[in-house]
C-alpha positions, 0 to 999 in steps of 0.5 A, a space after each residue: 518661111 515656115 517649114 514644109 512637110 518634107 523639111 519637117 519630116 527630114 529633121 524629125 527622121 534624123 533626130 529620131 534615128 540618132 536617138 535610136 542609134 544611141 540605144 541600138 544593139 547589134 541587131 538593130 544596127 545590122 537591120 539598119 545597115 541591111 536596109 540601106 544596102 538593099 537600095 544600092 545599085 545592083 541588077 535593078 537600078 536604084 530608081 527601080 528599087 526606090 519605086 518598089 520600096 514606095 509601092 510596098 510602103 504605099 500598100 502597107 500604108 506607112 506614111 513615114 516610109 512613103 515620104 522617105 521613098 518619095 524623096 528618094 524617088 525625086 532624088 533618083 530622077 523619077 518622072 511624074 508619069 513613073 510615079 503615077 504609074 507606080 502609085 497606081 499599081 499600089 492603088 490596085 493592090 491596096 485598094 481604096 484604103 490607100 487613097 489618103 496615102 496617095 493624097 499625102 504622097 502627091 502633096 510631098 511630091 508636089 512640094 519637092 518639085 516646087 523647091 
């Protein structure tokens, strides 16, 4: 069976992160650490933080970030309705230019649900 978009994304992300870390200096390593620490449980749940990350990535139109947060939202138990509302906020803030990203986000979500 051919690889889906999620599996391709995860393999490429892992390979490229390993490459980045081969060359990474202290600043890059600290940034990556800070990024992962930001999404840990705190006053806001991991689920809410992933939805916030998704909306920010959606408005910034970063497809890699959107895919990453879609996967994490799925892992955190986000419902279809919660996802749709979060992406609707992104659509309102980002405007029609985000529609292609919404399509790809929903394609990734649908693939995750079918696994």
